[in-house]
C-alpha positions as CSV (number, residue, x, y, z in Angstrom):
1,M,136.6,93.3,68.5
2,S,135.4,94.9,71.6
3,V,136.3,94.0,75.2
4,L,133.0,93.9,77.8
5,F,133.6,94.9,81.6
6,F,130.5,94.4,83.4
7,D,129.9,95.5,86.9
8,I,128.2,93.1,89.1
9,G,126.1,94.6,91.7
10,A,122.9,95.8,90.5
11,T,124.0,95.5,87.0
12,L,124.7,91.7,86.3
13,A,123.2,90.7,89.7
14,D,121.6,91.4,93.1
15,V,124.0,90.6,95.9
16,S,123.5,89.3,99.4
17,V,125.7,88.2,102.0
18,A,124.8,85.5,104.4
19,A,125.7,85.2,108.1
20,D,128.7,82.9,107.5
21,G,130.2,85.6,105.2
22,S,129.5,83.5,101.8
23,W,128.2,85.5,98.6
24,T,125.1,84.7,96.2
25,F,124.8,86.4,93.3
26,H,121.1,86.6,91.8
27,P,121.4,87.6,88.2
28,R,118.9,90.2,87.0
29,P,116.2,90.1,84.2
30,R,117.7,90.1,80.7
31,V,120.9,89.7,81.8
32,G,121.4,85.9,80.5
33,E,119.9,87.0,77.0
34,V,122.5,89.9,76.9
35,L,125.6,87.5,78.0
36,D,124.4,84.8,75.1
37,S,124.4,87.3,72.6
38,F,128.0,88.2,73.0
39,A,129.3,84.5,73.4
40,Q,132.1,84.7,71.0
41,V,133.5,88.2,72.6
42,R,135.9,88.7,75.6
43,R,134.0,89.5,78.6
44,G,135.5,90.7,81.8
45,I,134.6,91.9,85.4
46,I,135.0,95.3,87.0
47,S,133.4,95.2,90.6
48,N,134.5,96.0,94.4
49,P,133.7,93.5,96.8
50,G,135.3,95.1,99.5
51,P,138.9,94.8,101.4
52,G,140.4,92.1,102.0
53,T,141.3,88.6,100.4
54,N,138.4,87.0,101.7
55,A,136.2,89.2,100.0
56,R,137.5,88.8,96.7
57,E,137.5,84.9,97.1
58,N,133.8,85.1,98.2
59,A,132.9,87.2,95.0
60,A,135.1,84.9,92.8
61,A,133.2,81.9,93.9
62,A,129.2,83.6,93.6
63,L,130.3,84.6,90.2
64,E,131.2,81.0,89.1
65,A,128.2,79.7,90.6
66,A,125.9,82.3,88.8
67,F,127.5,82.7,85.6
68,G,129.3,79.6,85.5
69,S,131.8,79.6,82.3
70,R,130.7,83.4,81.1
71,F,133.7,85.0,82.7
72,T,136.8,82.6,82.5
73,D,139.5,84.8,81.5
74,E,141.0,85.8,84.9
75,A,143.3,88.4,83.4
76,L,139.9,90.2,82.8
77,V,138.6,90.4,86.1
78,H,139.3,93.4,88.1
79,W,138.2,93.3,91.7
80,G,138.7,96.9,93.6
81,A,137.5,100.2,94.6
82,K,136.1,102.2,91.5
83,D,136.9,105.6,93.1
84,G,138.8,106.6,90.1
85,R,140.1,105.7,86.8
86,A,142.9,103.6,87.9
87,I,141.1,100.3,88.0
88,F,139.6,100.9,84.7
89,D,142.9,102.1,83.2
90,G,144.0,98.7,84.4
91,A,141.3,96.9,82.6
92,V,142.0,98.5,79.4
93,T,145.4,96.9,80.0
94,S,144.4,94.0,80.5
95,A,142.4,93.9,77.3
96,G,145.2,94.3,75.1
97,A,143.2,96.6,73.2
98,G,142.5,100.2,72.8
99,A,140.5,101.9,75.3
100,G,137.8,102.9,72.6
101,D,137.4,99.1,71.8
102,C,136.9,98.3,75.8
103,V,133.0,98.7,77.0
104,F,132.1,99.2,80.6
105,V,128.5,98.2,81.6
106,G,127.4,99.8,84.9
107,E,124.4,101.2,86.2
108,D,126.3,103.5,88.7
109,A,126.9,107.0,86.8
110,D,129.9,107.8,88.8
111,E,131.7,104.7,87.9
112,R,130.6,105.0,84.1
113,A,132.2,108.8,84.5
114,F,135.3,107.4,85.4
115,A,135.2,104.7,82.7
116,R,134.9,107.5,80.4
117,E,137.9,109.4,81.6
118,A,139.9,106.3,80.9
119,G,138.9,106.3,77.3
120,M,136.2,103.3,77.3
121,R,132.5,103.3,76.1
122,T,129.9,102.7,78.6
123,A,126.5,101.9,79.0
124,A,124.0,102.1,81.8
125,H,122.0,98.7,81.5
126,P,123.2,95.5,80.0
127,V,120.6,95.7,77.2
128,F,122.2,98.8,75.9
129,T,125.6,96.9,75.3
130,L,125.2,96.3,71.8
131,A,124.5,100.2,71.4
132,A,128.0,101.2,73.3
133,V,129.8,98.5,71.2
134,E,128.3,100.3,68.0
135,G,128.5,103.8,69.3
136,R,124.8,104.7,69.1
137,P,123.5,106.9,72.2
138,V,121.0,106.1,74.6
139,Y,118.1,108.4,75.6
140,W,115.6,109.3,78.5
141,A,112.4,108.8,76.9
142,R,109.0,109.6,78.2
143,I,106.6,106.9,76.7
144,E,103.2,107.8,76.8
145,V,100.6,104.8,76.4
146,P,97.3,105.2,74.4
147,E,94.1,104.6,75.9
148,D,93.8,101.4,73.8
149,R,97.2,100.1,75.0
150,S,98.2,98.6,78.2
151,L,101.5,98.4,80.0
152,A,101.7,94.9,79.8
153,E,101.8,95.6,75.8
154,L,104.1,98.3,76.5
155,E,106.4,95.3,78.4
156,A,106.3,93.0,75.6
157,V,107.7,95.3,72.9
158,A,110.2,96.9,75.6
159,N,111.5,93.4,76.7
160,L,112.2,92.4,73.0
161,G,114.3,95.6,72.2
162,E,116.6,98.4,73.6
163,V,114.2,99.8,76.1
164,V,114.4,99.7,79.9
165,P,111.8,101.5,82.3
166,V,112.8,103.6,85.5
167,H,109.5,104.8,86.6
168,V,105.9,104.3,86.2
169,A,104.2,107.5,86.6
170,S,100.5,106.0,85.8
171,D,99.1,103.3,83.5
172,R,99.3,106.4,80.8
173,L,103.1,107.5,81.2
174,V,106.7,105.6,81.6
175,L,109.8,107.4,81.9
176,A,112.4,105.0,80.3
177,M,115.9,104.9,79.0
178,S,116.1,103.7,75.2
179,T,118.1,103.9,72.1
180,A,116.6,105.1,68.7
181,R,116.0,101.5,67.9
182,G,114.0,100.9,71.0
183,V,111.9,104.2,70.4
184,R,111.0,103.0,66.6
185,A,110.0,99.5,68.0
186,V,107.8,101.4,70.6
187,E,106.2,103.9,68.3
188,Q,105.6,101.3,65.7
189,S,103.4,99.3,68.5
190,G,101.3,102.2,68.9
191,F,103.1,103.9,71.6
192,T,104.5,107.3,71.5
193,A,107.9,108.6,72.9
194,D,109.5,111.6,73.8
195,L,113.3,111.8,73.9
196,R,114.8,113.9,76.6
197,G,118.3,113.9,76.2
198,Q,121.4,111.2,76.3
199,V,121.8,109.1,79.4
200,E,125.6,109.0,79.5
201,E,127.0,109.6,83.0
202,T,123.5,110.5,84.5
203,S,121.2,109.3,86.8
204,A,117.4,109.9,87.0
205,F,115.9,111.3,90.0
206,L,112.0,112.7,90.7
207,V,111.7,115.7,92.6
208,R,108.6,116.5,94.4
209,D,107.2,119.9,95.3
210,D,103.8,120.2,96.9
211,R,104.1,124.3,97.1
212,P,100.7,125.8,96.2
213,V,100.6,126.6,92.3
214,A,98.3,129.4,91.0
215,V,97.0,128.4,87.6
216,P,96.6,131.3,85.1
217,E,93.1,132.9,85.0
218,A,92.9,131.9,81.3
219,F,92.3,128.3,82.4
220,A,89.5,129.2,84.3
221,Q,86.8,127.9,81.9
222,A,89.3,125.0,80.6
223,S,88.3,121.4,81.2
224,A,89.8,119.9,84.5
225,A,92.4,117.8,82.3
226,S,93.7,121.0,80.7
227,R,94.1,122.5,84.1
228,A,95.5,119.5,85.7
229,R,98.0,119.7,82.8
230,A,98.8,123.3,83.1
231,E,99.1,122.9,86.8
232,A,101.6,119.8,86.6
233,T,103.8,122.0,83.9
234,M,104.1,124.9,86.4
235,R,104.9,122.5,89.3
236,A,107.6,120.9,87.4
237,A,109.2,124.1,86.0
238,A,109.1,125.4,89.7
239,A,110.8,122.4,90.8
240,F,113.4,122.3,88.3
241,A,114.1,126.2,88.4
242,F,114.8,125.4,92.3
243,V,117.0,122.6,91.8
244,S,119.0,123.8,89.1
245,A,119.9,127.2,90.8
246,E,120.8,125.3,94.0
247,L,123.3,123.1,91.8
248,S,124.3,126.1,89.5
249,G,127.8,125.9,90.3
250,S,128.2,122.2,88.9
251,R,129.2,121.6,85.7
252,P,127.4,119.7,83.6
253,P,123.8,121.3,85.1
254,V,120.9,119.0,86.0
255,S,118.6,118.9,83.4
256,S,114.9,118.5,83.2
257,L,113.2,115.4,81.8
258,G,109.6,116.7,82.0
259,P,106.7,117.0,84.5
260,A,106.5,114.0,86.9
261,P,103.7,113.4,89.8
262,G,103.7,115.6,92.2
263,G,106.9,117.2,90.7
264,V,109.6,116.9,87.9
265,Y,111.8,114.2,86.4
266,T,115.4,115.1,86.4
267,A,118.8,113.8,85.0
268,A,121.6,114.6,87.4
269,A,125.5,114.1,86.1
270,A,127.6,111.8,88.0
271,G,128.8,113.4,91.0
272,L,126.0,115.9,91.4
273,P,124.8,115.6,95.0
274,I,120.9,116.5,93.8
275,E,119.5,114.6,97.1
276,N,121.3,117.0,99.1
277,V,118.7,119.9,97.6
278,H,115.9,120.6,100.1
279,I,113.0,122.9,98.5
280,P,111.8,124.9,101.6
281,G,108.0,124.7,101.9
282,A,108.1,121.2,100.4
283,R,107.1,118.3,102.4
284,P,110.0,115.8,103.7
285,G,111.1,113.0,101.4
286,H,110.9,114.9,98.2
287,I,113.5,113.1,96.1
288,E,113.4,109.9,94.9
289,R,116.1,107.8,93.1
290,L,114.9,106.1,89.9
291,L,116.5,102.7,89.1
292,P,116.4,100.9,85.7
293,D,114.4,97.5,85.7
294,P,113.2,95.6,82.9
295,A,110.8,94.2,85.2
296,L,109.1,97.2,86.3
297,L,106.0,97.5,84.1
298,S,104.7,93.7,85.1
299,R,104.2,95.1,88.6
300,P,104.9,91.4,90.0
301,G,103.1,92.1,93.4
302,Q,99.9,92.9,91.6
303,A,98.7,89.0,91.8
304,R,99.1,88.8,95.2
305,A,97.4,92.1,96.0
306,E,94.2,90.7,94.3
307,R,94.1,87.8,96.6
308,F,95.4,89.6,99.3
309,V,92.1,91.8,99.6
310,A,90.0,88.6,98.1
311,A,91.1,86.6,101.1
312,F,91.6,89.3,103.8
313,A,89.1,88.8,106.9
314,P,89.9,91.4,109.4
315,G,89.2,90.4,112.9
316,A,90.7,90.9,116.1
317,P,93.8,89.6,117.2
318,S,94.4,87.0,119.6
319,Q,94.9,87.6,123.0
320,E,97.9,85.6,123.2
321,T,99.6,87.6,120.6
322,V,98.6,90.8,122.3
323,D,100.1,89.6,125.5
324,A,103.7,88.8,123.9
325,V,103.8,91.9,122.3
326,R,103.0,93.9,125.6
327,A,105.7,92.0,127.2
328,A,108.5,92.4,124.7
329,V,107.9,95.4,123.1
330,T,108.3,97.8,125.7
331,P,109.1,101.5,126.3
332,S,112.8,99.9,127.8
333,A,113.7,97.7,125.0
334,I,112.7,100.7,122.3
335,R,114.9,103.1,124.6
336,A,117.7,100.5,124.6
337,H,117.8,100.1,121.0
338,V,117.7,103.8,120.0
339,A,120.1,104.4,122.6
340,R,122.7,101.9,121.2
341,I,122.1,103.1,117.2
342,S,122.2,106.9,118.3
343,G,125.4,107.4,119.9
344,A,123.5,107.8,123.7
345,D,125.1,104.3,124.9
346,P,127.9,102.3,123.2
347,L,126.7,100.3,120.2
348,V,127.4,96.9,121.6
349,E,127.1,96.5,125.1
350,G,130.4,97.0,127.1
351,G,132.1,98.1,124.2
352,P,134.2,101.4,123.8
353,L,132.2,102.6,120.6
354,T,129.7,105.3,120.5
355,V,127.8,106.0,117.2
356,R,128.0,109.5,116.1
357,S,126.4,109.1,112.9
358,R,124.4,106.9,110.6
359,D,124.6,108.4,107.4
360,A,125.2,106.2,104.4
361,S,128.7,108.3,104.0
362,S,129.7,107.5,107.9
363,A,132.0,104.6,108.8
364,D,129.7,104.4,111.8
365,N,126.6,103.1,109.2
366,V,128.7,99.8,108.4
367,R,129.6,99.6,112.4
368,V,125.8,99.7,113.0
369,V,124.6,97.4,110.6
370,D,127.3,94.7,111.5
371,A,125.7,95.2,115.3
372,L,122.0,95.2,114.2
373,A,123.0,92.0,111.8
374,G,124.4,90.3,114.8
375,R,121.6,90.7,117.1
376,L,119.3,89.3,114.6
377,H,121.4,86.4,114.0
378,E,121.3,85.8,117.9
379,L,117.7,85.6,117.6
380,G,118.0,82.4,115.6
381,L,116.8,84.0,112.5
382,K,118.4,83.6,109.0
383,V,120.1,87.1,108.2
384,R,121.3,88.2,104.9
385,R,123.0,91.3,103.9
386,H,121.8,92.9,100.7
387,A,124.8,94.8,99.5
388,F,124.9,97.6,96.9
389,T,127.1,100.7,96.2
390,W,125.9,104.5,96.7
391,R,128.2,107.1,95.9
392,G,131.4,105.0,96.1
393,H,130.1,103.8,99.6
394,R,129.7,100.0,99.9
395,I,126.7,99.6,102.3
396,S,123.9,97.0,102.8
397,N,120.1,96.4,103.9
398,V,119.7,93.8,106.4
399,E,117.5,91.3,106.4
400,A,116.5,88.7,109.0
401,E,113.6,86.1,107.9
402,L,111.8,83.1,110.1
403,A,110.8,81.2,107.1
404,V,107.9,79.0,107.6
405,E,107.4,75.6,105.4
406,A,104.4,75.8,102.9
407,S,103.9,79.2,103.9
408,D,101.7,81.3,101.0
409,G,103.8,84.7,101.4
410,V,105.8,86.5,103.6
411,V,105.4,89.5,105.9
412,L,107.8,92.2,105.9
413,V,108.6,94.5,109.1
414,T,110.9,97.5,108.1
415,A,112.3,100.6,108.9
416,H,115.5,102.9,107.8
417,L,118.4,102.5,110.0
418,D,120.7,105.4,108.3
419,S,120.1,109.1,109.4
420,T,121.1,112.6,108.5
421,G,121.9,115.9,109.7
422,A,121.7,117.7,106.5
423,E,119.0,120.6,107.9
424,G,121.5,121.5,110.9
425,D,123.2,124.6,111.1
426,F,127.1,124.2,110.7
427,F,130.1,126.6,110.9
428,D,133.7,126.4,110.2
429,S,136.6,127.4,112.5
430,A,136.0,131.2,111.9
431,G,132.2,131.0,112.2
432,R,131.1,130.7,108.7
433,S,128.2,128.6,107.8
434,R,129.3,125.5,106.1
435,P,127.4,122.9,104.6
436,Y,126.6,119.3,106.3
437,D,129.5,117.1,106.1
438,P,128.3,113.6,106.7
439,A,132.2,112.6,107.6
440,V,132.8,114.6,110.7
441,D,129.0,116.0,111.5
442,P,126.5,114.3,114.1
443,A,123.5,112.6,113.0
444,P,122.0,110.6,115.7
445,G,119.1,110.0,114.1
446,A,117.0,108.7,117.7
447,D,113.7,109.6,116.0
448,D,114.5,109.3,112.2
449,D,114.7,106.5,112.1
450,G,116.3,105.0,115.1
451,S,112.8,104.6,116.7
452,G,111.5,103.0,113.5
453,T,114.7,100.5,113.5
454,A,114.1,99.8,117.5
455,A,110.7,99.0,116.8
456,V,111.9,96.4,114.0
457,M,114.5,94.7,116.4
458,A,111.8,94.6,119.5
459,T,109.2,92.8,117.2
460,A,112.1,90.3,116.1
461,E,113.0,89.7,119.8
462,C,109.1,89.3,120.3
463,L,108.9,86.7,117.7
464,S,111.6,85.0,118.7
465,S,110.3,84.8,122.3
466,M,106.8,83.3,120.8
467,V,108.6,80.6,118.9
468,A,110.9,79.5,121.7
469,S,107.8,79.2,123.5
470,G,106.2,76.9,121.0
471,R,104.0,79.1,118.6
472,T,104.6,79.2,114.9
473,P,103.3,81.4,112.5
474,A,101.6,80.4,109.5
475,R,103.3,82.8,107.3
476,S,107.4,83.9,107.2
477,V,107.8,86.7,108.8
478,R,110.8,89.1,107.5
479,F,112.4,91.8,109.0
480,V,114.0,94.4,106.8
481,L,116.4,97.6,107.7
482,F,117.0,99.6,104.8
483,N,119.9,101.6,104.1
484,A,120.1,105.2,102.3
485,E,116.7,106.0,102.5
486,E,117.8,109.8,103.0
487,Q,119.1,109.7,99.6
488,G,116.0,109.1,97.7
489,L,114.9,105.6,99.1
490,V,118.0,104.0,97.4
491,G,118.4,101.0,99.7
492,S,114.4,100.0,99.6
493,K,114.5,100.4,95.8
494,A,117.0,98.2,95.2
495,Y,115.7,95.8,98.0
496,A,112.6,96.0,96.2
497,R,113.8,95.5,92.6
498,A,115.8,92.4,93.9
499,A,112.7,90.7,95.4
500,A,110.7,91.4,92.0
501,A,113.5,89.6,90.2
502,A,113.7,86.8,92.8
503,G,109.8,86.0,92.8
504,D,109.3,86.7,96.3
505,D,105.8,86.5,97.2
506,I,105.0,89.3,99.7
507,A,101.8,89.2,101.4
508,G,102.4,92.9,102.8
509,V,105.0,95.5,103.8
510,L,104.5,97.5,107.5
511,Q,107.2,100.4,107.3
512,M,107.9,102.4,110.7
513,D,109.4,105.8,109.6
514,M,109.7,108.2,112.8
515,I,107.6,106.8,115.9
516,A,109.0,108.7,118.6
517,G,108.3,112.4,118.2
518,F,105.6,113.7,120.0
519,Q,105.1,117.5,121.5
520,G,102.1,116.6,123.5
521,G,98.3,116.9,123.2
522,T,96.9,114.5,121.3
523,R,98.8,110.8,121.1
524,T,98.2,110.4,117.3
525,M,99.5,107.7,114.6
526,E,99.5,108.2,110.9
527,I,98.9,105.1,108.8
528,H,99.8,105.8,105.1
529,A,98.5,103.6,102.6
530,G,98.4,106.2,99.7
531,S,100.0,105.5,96.3
532,V,99.8,107.1,92.9
533,V,100.1,103.6,91.4
534,P,96.6,102.4,90.3
535,G,95.0,98.7,90.6
536,P,95.0,96.0,93.2
537,V,98.1,97.6,95.2
538,A,95.6,100.7,96.3
539,G,92.9,98.0,97.6
540,A,95.4,95.7,99.2
541,S,97.4,98.7,101.0
542,D,94.0,100.0,102.8
543,A,93.0,96.7,103.3
544,L,96.5,96.6,105.3
545,A,96.0,99.9,106.9
546,D,92.8,98.8,108.1
547,L,94.6,95.9,109.8
548,V,96.7,98.2,111.6
549,A,94.2,100.7,112.6
550,Q,92.4,97.2,114.6
551,A,95.4,96.6,116.1
552,G,95.5,99.8,117.8
553,P,92.9,99.3,120.5
554,A,94.2,96.4,121.9
555,V,98.1,98.1,122.6
556,A,97.2,101.8,122.0
557,P,93.7,102.4,123.5
558,D,94.6,106.1,124.0
559,F,96.0,106.9,120.7
560,T,93.9,108.6,117.6
561,V,94.4,106.9,114.5
562,Q,94.7,108.8,111.1
563,Q,94.2,106.6,108.0
564,L,95.7,108.3,104.8
565,T,95.1,107.2,101.5
566,G,94.9,107.8,97.7
567,A,97.1,110.0,95.8
568,A,96.5,113.0,98.0
569,D,98.1,110.9,100.8
570,P,100.8,113.4,102.0
571,A,103.8,110.3,102.4
572,V,103.0,109.0,99.0
573,G,106.5,108.4,97.6
574,R,108.4,109.9,100.6
575,S,109.5,106.8,102.8
576,D,110.2,103.2,101.7
577,H,106.8,101.5,101.6
578,A,106.8,103.4,98.2
579,S,109.0,101.0,96.5
580,F,107.1,98.4,97.6
581,H,103.9,100.3,96.0
582,E,106.0,100.5,92.7
583,R,105.7,97.0,92.1
584,G,102.3,96.3,93.1
585,W,102.8,95.3,96.8
586,A,100.7,96.1,99.6
587,A,102.5,98.4,101.9
588,V,101.6,101.1,104.5
589,A,104.1,103.6,106.4
590,V,103.1,104.1,110.0
591,S,104.4,107.3,111.6
592,E,104.3,109.9,114.2
593,N,101.8,113.1,113.6
594,F,104.3,114.3,111.3
595,F,103.2,113.9,107.4
596,D,99.9,115.1,107.9
597,D,99.6,118.9,107.6
598,T,95.7,119.3,108.1
599,R,96.5,120.3,111.6
600,P,99.7,121.3,113.5
601,A,101.9,118.3,113.6
602,T,102.9,116.9,117.4
603,G,106.0,115.1,115.8
604,T,109.5,115.8,116.0
605,R,111.0,119.4,115.9
606,Q,114.3,117.8,115.2
607,Y,113.8,116.6,111.6
608,H,117.3,115.9,110.0
609,R,119.4,118.0,112.9
610,P,121.9,117.2,115.3
611,G,119.1,117.6,118.0
612,D,117.4,114.5,116.9
613,T,118.5,112.8,119.8
614,L,117.3,110.5,122.8
615,L,117.4,113.2,125.4
616,D,115.7,115.8,123.1
617,R,112.4,117.0,124.7
618,D,110.2,115.8,121.6
619,H,111.7,112.1,122.0
620,D,108.8,110.1,123.7
621,T,109.8,105.9,124.2
622,D,106.3,105.2,125.5
623,Y,104.6,106.8,122.6
624,A,106.9,105.3,120.1
625,A,106.3,101.6,121.9
626,S,102.5,102.1,121.9
627,I,102.9,102.4,118.1
628,A,105.4,99.8,117.7
629,R,103.2,97.6,119.4
630,T,100.4,98.2,117.2
631,V,102.6,97.6,114.3
632,A,103.9,94.4,115.8
633,V,100.2,93.3,116.9
634,A,99.3,93.4,113.0
635,A,102.2,92.0,111.4
636,L,102.2,89.2,113.9
637,T,98.4,88.6,113.1
638,L,98.9,88.9,109.3
639,A,101.7,86.0,110.0
640,G,98.9,83.9,111.5
641,L,99.7,84.4,115.3
């Protein structure tokens, strides 16, 4: 008889940590039915709550609260780091069974690889637990949806079988994990599936490549659809060729899962640093991490998006709100926040520590999270940390909410708190060029995205002061700072997935990503609403972009506003707003003049370099404050102030 061991974070549940340190596990979709189907099988936990007795006690209490009597054998509950096979060897010993009779179920490919080293069988998602027990493989599958079928019909089939989607390319193409049984069920329901290799210890990524593609002359007289398919195939081949060449020293190499929107789907083996690959000439943000989610096909935000458009009545912001924003969201406030999190000033006023890097791999990342969460708590907001693991690092998104009773939705004001210096030039002691090392190299990220983070903090301070003066919004407002954006939108993907599972009713997401870079010339802000996701999300995001644009004249009258929309928007899929588009919610990303390449950009020249500092000649806090004020006015207006 098999013994099952489950990871918790992202596999069994989404994890939130309250300001008092207490933990809550929110079970993920389909997890309950899987556990119930193995009610007679011995089950355990292999999870890392972090160091210390308190962390383990908090995790144990949360496990009991969320899953009750489903994990009662304390000998099979293992808390600790999963950075090697040791904890998995210990789990096998505790089971009193052969390693081959033990199954580890975990989303993280690196952890599955360690479990496999210990001789265990593995599953990439709870849905595939039975397949692992029976020794059946799980495949990457491209599922095509015919014209007479819908995503909703595919979801109904998938949720009854061994199929878990990881990306919805369009209403006609879905990338998924599936067993052969799952594929048969899909095909018997009128869909088609193309298998592209076993999942095993791999993770899926979308790699975009917007370099020009020359379609052969043979397609000159072909239909537009044929030319588009040819271009997509060639683009995918070019992107994959570059990525595989860059990672050619790795074993096993990355594999192609076929054409994707604007690029190629890839499966990267455990430990393969695909997020460090930068295609020369491609726009920034071209790597997107794909996460399995049974609820992905339903796009739960679509109903909200439809209501948003129907009820949206654009109007001028109130003068009271404009005045409050002008008073709180100032260049000095922006500068102070950026200085603390980019290393120009101590992280905590009067303290000894200055930040060297906010890279997701850096020890300073956790310290910055602590400082930001502490400041938001001081403002009287309800603070939670949304914890997750990336490359063995336990890191968190930060969420702070002003909840309003009887609110019909929540407004999100967001940015990403992490940074990277990966495109800098680094040398060893002998003067030889070497790769970026996040453990030792600086990544101040003053513009990317210290400026956006500072804007979120200043907006939170503004709302706090407005509430203290007696004003109350009609809608709840949530400030969210995402982590590991630079690794393929990892933090916002995990957050949006958890929000969908929790049934959050999101009125709109306003993301700020790089708002302080200005070389001079015309003062421009870009508002990006474009998405490859069709349906209500497109119209709702455009309406949200209109709201931001209408706020501009009141607080940034000297700015030119560029609204970019549709699938041709150059920021499609390239910042954290895309994680919300994926689930149907209205979302926009607001930035300096950086993404749009129709004319010479005036944004930072220190993108992803150690020179992205507060003292850089391209860093302009007056410019950043104007954009921050615009977004703040739009967000507070949407919240009913």
